[in-house]
Every structure is written in structure tokens, then in C-alpha cells.
C-alpha positions in Angstrom: 29.8 -12.3 -7.7 29.0 -11.4 -4.4 27.1 -13.3 -1.9 24.5 -11.3 -0.4 22.9 -11.6 3.0 20.3 -13.9 2.1 22.3 -16.6 0.1 21.2 -19.6 -1.7 21.1 -22.6 0.2 23.8 -24.3 -2.1 26.0 -21.4 -1.2 25.5 -22.1 2.3 26.4 -25.7 2.1 29.5 -25.2 0.0 30.4 -23.0 2.8 30.3 -25.1 5.6 31.9 -28.4 3.3 34.7 -25.7 2.3 35.4 -24.9 5.7 35.4 -28.3 6.8 37.8 -29.2 4.3 40.4 -26.3 5.3 40.3 -27.4 8.6 40.7 -31.3 7.7 43.6 -30.2 5.6 45.4 -27.9 8.1 45.3 -31.0 10.6 46.5 -33.5 7.7 49.9 -30.9 6.8 50.4 -30.0 10.4 50.7 -34.0 11.3 52.3 -35.4 8.6 55.0 -32.3 8.8 55.9 -33.1 12.5 55.7 -37.0 11.5 58.3 -36.2 8.6 60.7 -33.2 10.1 60.0 -33.4 13.6 59.0 -30.2 15.8 61.1 -27.3 13.9 61.1 -24.1 13.3 60.1 -24.5 10.0 57.2 -27.0 10.6 56.1 -24.4 13.9 56.4 -21.8 11.0 54.3 -23.4 8.3 51.5 -24.6 10.6 51.5 -21.0 12.1 50.8 -19.6 8.8 48.0 -22.0 7.6 46.5 -21.7 10.9 46.6 -18.3 11.5 45.0 -18.0 7.8 42.2 -20.5 8.5 41.2 -18.7 11.6 40.9 -15.1 10.2 39.2 -16.7 7.5 36.5 -18.4 9.3 36.1 -15.4 11.6 34.9 -13.2 8.7 31.3 -13.0 8.3 29.9 -14.8 5.1 29.3 -11.7 3.0 32.5 -10.1 3.6 34.9 -13.2 2.6 32.5 -13.6 -0.5 32.7 -9.9 -1.8 34.5 -9.0 -4.8 37.7 -7.6 -3.3 37.6 -9.1 -0.5 37.2 -12.7 -1.7 40.4 -11.9 -4.0 42.5 -10.7 -1.2 41.9 -13.9 0.8 42.5 -16.1 -2.6 45.7 -14.4 -2.8 46.6 -14.8 0.8 45.6 -18.1 1.0 48.0 -19.0 -2.0 50.4 -17.4 -0.1 50.1 -18.9 3.2 49.8 -22.3 1.7 52.7 -21.9 -0.6 55.1 -20.6 2.1 53.7 -23.9 4.3 55.0 -26.4 0.9 58.1 -24.3 0.8 58.8 -25.2 4.5 58.2 -28.6 4.7 59.4 -30.4 1.7 58.5 -28.6 -1.0 56.6 -30.7 -3.9 56.4 -33.4 -1.2 55.3 -31.2 1.0 51.7 -32.7 3.3 50.1 -29.0 2.7 49.5 -29.4 -0.7 46.5 -30.9 0.0 45.7 -27.4 1.8 46.5 -25.6 -1.2 44.0 -26.7 -3.2 41.1 -24.8 -0.9 42.0 -21.1 -2.4 41.5 -22.5 -5.7 38.0 -24.4 -4.7 37.0 -21.0 -3.0 37.6 -18.7 -6.1 35.9 -20.8 -8.2 32.9 -21.7 -6.3 32.6 -18.1 -5.1 34.0 -16.0 -7.0 33.3 -17.4 -10.8 35.4 -19.2 -13.5 37.8 -15.8 -14.3 38.6 -15.8 -10.8 38.8 -19.5 -10.0 41.3 -19.7 -13.0 43.3 -16.8 -12.3 44.0 -18.4 -8.3 44.5 -21.7 -9.8 47.1 -20.5 -12.3 49.1 -18.3 -9.5 48.6 -21.3 -7.5 50.7 -23.7 -10.0 53.2 -20.6 -10.8 54.4 -20.3 -7.5 54.5 -24.1 -6.9 56.5 -24.4 -10.1 58.8 -21.8 -8.8 58.9 -23.1 -5.2 60.1 -26.9 -7.0 62.4 -24.9 -9.1 63.8 -23.1 -6.0 63.4 -25.6 -2.7 63.7 -29.0 -4.7 65.9 -28.2 -7.5 64.1 -30.4 -9.6 63.3 -30.8 -13.4 60.3 -29.7 -14.9 59.7 -33.5 -16.4 58.3 -34.4 -13.0 55.5 -35.8 -13.3 54.2 -35.0 -9.4 54.4 -31.3 -10.1 52.5 -31.5 -13.1 49.6 -33.6 -11.1 49.2 -30.8 -8.8 49.2 -28.1 -11.5 46.6 -30.1 -13.4 44.5 -30.8 -10.5 44.4 -27.0 -9.6 43.0 -26.3 -12.9 41.1 -28.8 -13.0 39.5 -28.1 -9.5 38.5 -24.4 -10.8 37.1 -25.2 -14.1 35.1 -27.9 -12.1 33.9 -25.7 -9.0 33.2 -22.7 -11.6 31.2 -25.0 -13.9 29.1 -26.3 -10.8 28.6 -22.7 -9.4 27.4 -21.6 -13.1 25.0 -24.5 -13.4 23.6 -24.2 -9.6 23.0 -20.0 -10.3 21.0 -21.0 -13.3 19.0 -23.6 -11.3 18.5 -21.0 -9.0 17.1 -18.2 -11.6 15.2 -20.6 -13.2 13.6 -21.7 -9.6 13.3 -17.9 -8.7 11.6 -17.5 -12.0 9.3 -20.3 -11.5 8.6 -19.2 -8.3 7.6 -15.4 -9.5 5.4 -17.1 -11.9 3.5 -19.7 -9.6 3.0 -16.2 -7.4 1.7 -14.4 -10.3 -0.5 -17.5 -11.2 -1.7 -17.6 -7.8 -2.4 -14.3 -7.7 -4.3 -14.3 -11.2 -6.4 -16.9 -9.6 -7.5 -14.9 -7.0 -8.8 -12.1 -9.3 -10.5 -14.9 -11.4 -12.0 -16.1 -8.6 -13.0 -12.3 -7.1 -14.6 -11.8 -10.8 -16.3 -15.3 -10.9 -18.1 -14.5 -7.4 -18.9 -10.8 -8.3 -20.3 -12.5 -11.9 -22.3 -14.9 -10.2 -24.1 -12.6 -8.3 -25.4 -10.5 -11.0 -26.2 -13.5 -12.7 -28.5 -14.1 -9.4 -29.8 -10.7 -9.9 -30.6 -11.3 -13.7 -32.3 -14.4 -13.0 -34.1 -13.4 -9.8 -35.6 -10.1 -10.7 -35.1 -7.0 -13.0 -31.5 -6.3 -13.5 -31.1 -2.5 -12.2 -27.9 -0.3 -11.8 -28.4 0.4 -8.0 -28.5 -3.5 -7.3 -25.6 -4.2 -9.4 -23.7 -1.3 -7.9 -24.5 -2.0 -4.1 -23.5 -5.9 -5.2 -20.2 -4.7 -6.8 -19.4 -2.7 -3.7 -19.7 -5.7 -1.4 -17.9 -7.9 -3.4 -14.9 -5.5 -3.8 -14.8 -4.8 0.1 -14.0 -8.8 0.4 -10.9 -8.4 -2.6 -9.4 -4.7 -2.0 -9.8 -3.1 1.4 -11.3 0.5 1.3 -13.3 3.0 3.4 -15.1 4.7 1.4 -16.6 4.0 -2.2 -19.5 4.8 -4.9 -19.9 3.7 -8.5 -21.4 5.8 -11.2 -23.0 4.6 -14.3 -23.0 6.9 -17.2 -26.5 8.2 -18.5 -27.9 10.4 -21.1 -27.3 13.6 -18.8 -24.0 12.3 -17.4 -22.8 9.7 -14.7 -25.5 9.2 -12.2 -24.0 7.7 -8.6 -25.8 4.3 -8.4 -24.3 3.0 -5.3 -22.2 4.5 -2.3 -21.1 3.5 1.0 -22.3 5.6 3.9 -18.5 6.5 5.6 -17.8 9.9 5.6 -14.1 11.4 6.5 -10.7 12.8 4.9 -9.0 10.3 3.2 -5.5 10.3 1.8 -5.9 8.3 -1.2 -8.4 7.6 -3.9 -8.6 5.2 -6.5 -10.4 5.7 -9.8 -11.2 3.0 -12.1 -13.2 3.4 -15.2 -15.9 0.6 -16.4 -15.7 0.0 -20.0 -16.4 -2.6 -22.8 -14.4 -2.7 -25.5 -14.1 1.3 -26.2 -17.1 2.1 -24.5 -17.0 3.8 -21.0 -20.4 2.9 -19.1 -19.4 4.1 -15.9 -16.6 4.6 -13.2 -15.8 3.5 -9.7 -14.0 5.9 -6.8 -12.6 3.6 -3.4 -11.1 6.1 -1.1 -9.1 5.2 2.1 -6.2 6.6 4.5 -3.6 4.1 3.0 -2.1 4.6 -0.4 -3.4 2.3 -3.2 -0.5 0.5 -4.7 -0.5 -0.3 -8.7 -1.5 -3.9 -8.5 -4.6 -3.1 -6.7 -5.6 -0.6 -9.7 -5.1 -3.8 -11.8 -6.9 -6.1 -9.3 -9.9 -3.8 -9.3 -9.9 -3.6 -13.2 -10.4 -7.2 -13.3 -12.9 -7.7 -10.6 -15.1 -5.3 -12.0 -15.0 -6.2 -15.6 -18.2 -8.2 -14.7 -19.9 -4.6 -13.4 -19.1 -2.9 -16.7 -20.6 -5.8 -18.6 -23.6 -5.6 -16.7 -23.6 -1.5 -17.1 -23.5 -2.0 -20.4 -26.0 -4.2 -20.9 -28.6 -2.2 -18.7 -27.8 0.9 -20.8 -28.1 -1.2 -24.2 -31.6 -2.8 -22.8 -32.7 1.1 -21.5 -32.2 1.8 -25.3 -33.9 -0.6 -27.0 -36.6 -0.5 -24.4 -37.1 3.7 -25.2 -36.7 2.7 -28.8 -39.2 0.1 -28.3 -41.6 2.6 -26.4 -41.4 5.3 -28.9 -42.5 3.3 -31.5 -45.3 2.1 -29.8 -46.5 5.1 -29.1 -46.1 6.3 -32.8 -47.8 3.1 -33.7 -50.7 3.9 -31.3 -50.7 7.7 -32.2 -51.4 6.9 -35.9 -54.2 4.4 -35.4 -55.8 6.7 -33.2 -55.6 9.3 -35.7 -56.1 7.6 -39.0 -58.7 4.6 -37.4 -60.7 6.0 -34.3 -60.5 9.6 -34.8 -62.3 9.5 -38.0 -64.5 6.9 -36.7 -65.5 8.9 -33.8 -65.9 11.9 -36.1 -68.3 10.1 -38.6 -70.4 8.8 -35.5 -70.5 12.3 -34.3 -71.6 13.8 -38.1 -74.2 10.8 -38.2 -75.6 12.2 -34.7 -75.6 15.9 -35.9 -77.9 14.6 -38.9 -80.1 12.6 -36.6 -80.9 15.7 -34.7 -81.0 17.7 -37.7 -84.2 15.9 -38.3 -86.1 17.2 -35.2 -87.4 13.7 -33.6 -90.5 14.1 -32.3 -89.7 12.4 -28.8 -87.9 14.7 -26.7 -86.6 12.2 -24.6 -84.9 10.7 -27.9 -83.6 14.1 -28.8 -81.9 15.0 -25.8 -80.6 11.4 -25.3 -78.9 12.1 -29.0 -77.9 15.2 -27.7 -75.8 13.6 -24.7 -74.5 11.1 -27.0 -73.3 13.9 -29.4 -71.8 15.8 -26.5 -69.8 12.2 -25.4 -68.4 11.8 -29.1 -66.8 15.4 -28.7 -65.4 14.8 -25.8 -63.8 11.3 -27.0 -62.4 13.4 -30.0 -60.9 15.7 -27.6 -59.0 13.1 -25.7 -58.0 11.3 -28.7 -56.4 14.4 -29.6 -54.9 15.0 -26.2 -53.7 11.1 -26.1 -52.3 11.4 -29.6 -50.4 14.8 -29.1 -49.0 12.7 -25.4 -47.9 9.6 -27.5 -46.3 12.2 -30.1 -44.2 13.7 -27.2 -40.4 13.1 -28.3 -39.2 12.0 -24.8 -41.6 10.3 -21.7 -40.9 11.5 -18.3 -39.0 8.7 -16.1 -39.5 9.8 -12.7 -37.1 6.8 -11.5 -34.4 8.3 -13.3 -35.1 11.9 -12.2 -35.1 10.3 -8.2 -31.5 8.9 -9.5 -30.4 12.0 -10.5 -31.6 13.7 -7.2 -29.6 10.6 -5.4 -26.3 12.1 -7.5 -26.5 15.3 -6.2 -23.9 16.8 -3.9 -23.1 12.9 -2.8 -20.5 13.9 -0.3 -23.3 16.2 1.6 -25.9 15.4 4.1 -28.6 14.3 4.2 -28.0 11.6 1.7 -30.5 11.3 -0.9 -31.6 7.3 -1.6 -34.2 6.2 -4.7 -36.6 3.6 -3.9 -39.2 4.2 -6.5 -40.8 0.9 -8.5 -41.4 2.4 -11.9 -43.8 0.2 -14.4 -44.5 2.2 -16.7 -43.9 6.0 -16.9 -46.5 8.5 -16.4 -48.0 10.7 -19.1 -45.7 14.1 -20.1 -48.2 16.5 -18.7 -48.4 14.6 -15.4 -45.0 13.5 -15.3 -43.8 17.4 -15.2 -45.3 18.5 -12.4 -44.4 15.3 -10.8 -40.4 15.9 -10.9 -41.1 19.3 -10.1 -43.0 18.1 -7.0 -40.3 15.8 -6.3 -37.2 18.4 -6.6 -38.9 20.6 -4.2 -39.4 18.2 -1.8 -36.1 17.0 -1.5 -34.6 20.5 -1.6 -36.6 21.3 1.2 -35.3 18.1 3.3 -32.0 19.2 2.4 -32.5 23.0 3.3 -34.4 22.9 6.7 -35.0 19.4 7.9 -31.4 18.6 9.5 -31.6 15.0 8.0 -29.5 12.0 7.7 -31.2 10.4 5.1 -33.8 11.5 2.5 -35.7 8.3 0.8 -38.0 9.0 -2.5 -40.0 5.8 -2.5 -43.1 4.7 -4.0 -45.1 2.7 -7.2 -45.3 4.5 -10.7 -47.9 2.3 -13.2 -48.7 5.6 -16.2 -51.7 7.4 -15.2 -51.5 6.1 -11.6 -49.5 5.8 -8.4 -47.8 7.1 -5.5 -45.0 8.9 -4.5 -43.7 9.6 -1.1 -40.7 11.7 0.0 -39.6 10.9 3.7 -36.8 12.1 5.7 -35.3 11.7 9.1 -35.2 15.5 10.1 -36.6 17.4 12.9 -40.2 18.0 11.2 -42.0 20.9 11.3 -45.9 21.8 12.3 -47.3 21.2 9.0 -50.6 23.2 9.8 -48.8 26.6 10.6 -48.3 29.0 7.3 -44.4 30.5 7.2 -44.1 33.9 6.0 -41.6 33.8 3.2 -41.7 29.7 2.3 -44.0 28.8 -0.4 -42.8 25.1 -1.1 -45.3 23.6 0.2 -47.8 25.7 -1.4 -46.3 25.5 -4.5 -46.5 21.7 -4.6 -49.8 21.9 -3.6 -50.7 23.6 -6.4 -49.0 21.4 -8.9 -50.8 18.6 -7.4 -54.2 20.4 -8.0 -53.3 21.1 -11.3 -53.0 17.4 -12.1 -55.9 15.9 -9.8 -53.6 14.4 -7.3 -53.9 14.0 -4.2 -51.1 16.1 -1.7 -50.8 15.3 2.0 -48.0 16.4 4.7 -46.8 14.4 7.8 -44.9 16.1 9.9 -43.6 14.7 13.7 -39.9 15.3 15.5 -38.9 11.8 13.8 -39.3 13.1 10.2 -41.6 14.2 7.4 -43.5 12.7 4.3 -45.0 14.3 1.5 -47.2 12.2 -0.6 -48.7 12.7 -3.9 -51.2 10.1 -5.0 -52.8 10.3 -8.9 -55.5 8.0 -10.4 -57.1 5.3 -9.2 -55.3 2.9 -6.3 
């Protein structure tokens, strides 16, 4: 197994220790060989062969000499150099026997047990041959077999040590990776917790609405996953509605789209854009952080559905009571007044008074009928939802549209339809003619009273001058007059404000 550029710590330490052992064994062999035999050609040849091997071996880069093929060549060369020195300096009694251990140690420590055993067997076979050739000794000699046993013992010991250290390194790497994953998981959980806490504060402090939820989610998301443009949409009955977005524009090379869901139900989605590419880990991060947002949107949709059903049931109940109780009572009162008028009272003022009462009762009956018809209308008109739909149209184009309406109770359907048309026309005019950057729909609505203003920061126009071929303002004024609402237009070079007011303010 090769050692790569970034080697484990234990391999570096083993390498330094083995290098020191090589030099010590070389010095030991050279000194004792010269002491035993003197400065002869054989002792000089032995120290030259072993010294040259050590110099070449240790001059090679670590990653080269610990490679598979290079390591095998160096192991065989080391056995050859050490056995040559042993043959020239006394055979089985040579001081270079200590150096012959180092090739076996290197093979076992850095190439594995198989190459370690092979190198030890090679060294044992050559030593056995030298003993038979040079020493002409008996195979029963204890020194020979002691060194052969030492070769095998070193091979087995250092191979086992290497195996244990590799296992420990792998275990440590796995624990480190698991620790990093746990740290990343904790960071994601912390981001999710902060967002959930912020949404909880919104729910405790005021009505939980999708615009504030989306804006809060984008703010918290920006701290966890950097992006340059983003928007969050919530699914509605008429399709997705963008409830929050950033105001940055431009061309972005990478877009990340993450769904918002609770269980199998999709409640919206988030779109983030930036110039750099998003990696899969960031997608997982976004999914985990936005789980509270999906839950909040699911709760909002559920509350809207419950409120819608409750309102419809209450409208039906009121319609039944008006039709079944108050209606007949008024009809009975009208009949009684008719009977009184038929008796032709002598007092003229009393007759006029009874006739006036009869007229008022008739008007009340008509109002009850209109009210019952309005209560039984299948779908009330929500001006706030209509403002959100206008804001979601053409989200990447100027001017941007912001919804800032406060709707306590939706208006009656006959009023709401006209108000929706006025809002749509006012926003369309601002988009087509004002050259504005932002259009804001603001105001307050409480059933049969309220005020809506469409405000832009555009170039304005002369509100007192008629513009041939343009009838938007005229149509809005006519619709306002149809429902008895006030209509006002204020315009200057700083922008235009169109206001519709109805009911008692």
C-alpha cells in the first residue's frame, strides 16, 4: 500500500526511526568489520555497498521509496547489499547482520505483511546460502536459525503493528468525519431553531401572516446560505403567491429551488440565486432550515381554511335567521300597518305617520333580502388576497408591487368586486405609465367601511387634464361612484396616490 503525499503521523515517525537505524547499523558494521579484519578490500567493498545503498535510499522522496514497485526494488536491493557485506565480512559472524534487518523492517512497516514475509524469507534464503558457501557450516548451527527467526519475527511484528495503526487511523478518520457531520448538523439545527424562535415570536406578538413569515425566513436564510436574490412563495387556491422577495436584480448563473412541504403536502417554495453554483450540501441545508417555514405556511393555510368555513357557516346562519325570523316579523309588521291604513283614521297626521312607517318597513324588507342574498354568496371578496396576487404578477419587472393592506373583515361582495377592479386598474396604470420603482397598496378594510390607497414613486402627471384615449381614471371614478365611495387622485413629480374611501370613517 503506497504512502501518499500526506502521510499519517505514525508513518513519518516510523520512517525517521528506520532511517536512524540504517545509519546506526551501517556505522556499527563498518567499525566492527575494520576492527575484526582491518582495512582490506573486502571490508572496503562491504562498507561501500551498504553506504551507497543507504545514501540512495534516503535521498529518494518518501512517497517514491514507499511506492509499491519502488519499495519492492529497494527491499531486494537492500537484501543484496547487506548480504554482500555479510559475505565479505565473516559470514554468519559478520557485524553487518544487524543492517540486514532494515530491509525487512521497511517492507513490513510500509508495504504490508505479504511483502514483509517475502523479504524476510529472501533474506533468510540468501543468509542460508552464504552460510553454506562461505562458512561451510552445518545447518544445525544455532546462530543461523536465530537470525532467520529474527527476520520472520520482525516481519510479523511490524506487519501487525502497521495493520493496527492503519485500523486506528481509519477509525480516527471515520470519527473525525462523523464529528464534522455532527457539527454541520448542529449548525443547521441551530439555524432552524433561530428561525423557529423568530416565527414563534411573530405568532405571539401579532397575527401570523405569510408576508412577515416569508420576510423573516429570507433574513435568517441569508445568514446560513449566502445568496444575492431570493423569493418565497406560498401556495394558494389560485396558485403560488410570492409573499416575500429581495430587491436585488441582475443576471445570476446559479439558481436553487427548494420546496416547502409538510408531510406529503406542498405549501410553497423558495428560490435563491447567486453568481456561484450551489452545492448539494447547501440544498440539504436550505431544506432543513426552512422546515419551520413550511410548518408556518401549513398552519396559515389551515387557519385560512378554518376561518373561511367558519365565516361561511356564520353567514349561512345569519342568512337563515334574517330570512326565517326577522323577515317574517317585518312582513307581519307591514301587514299590520296596511290594516291600520285601511281603517282610514280620521287624524290626517296619524295617517301620514302610518304611511311613513309602512314605507320604512318596505325598505327594511328589501334591505333584508339584499343582505340575505349577500350572505349566501358563495365566496366573499378578500382585497388583501387580491393585493397579494397583484404583487406576485411579473415579479422580475419594475415597478415592484408591495401589499400593505390591513383587512379586518372582507367587504360585501358587491362592493368588493368594484374595489378589486379599481385596485387592478390603478396598479396597471402605474406599471404602464408612471416609470416608478415601487407601487404600494395600503389602507384598512372593515366590511362596509374602509380606505384603499395605491401609491407609486413615479414621475406623476397633471390630474386636472383630460388625456384623449385614456379612460382608466374615468372608469375608476365611475366604479367608485357606483358603490357610493369617494375617489381622489393626487399627483406630483414625486409620485401619484389614488385613494378610494367608502362607508363611515
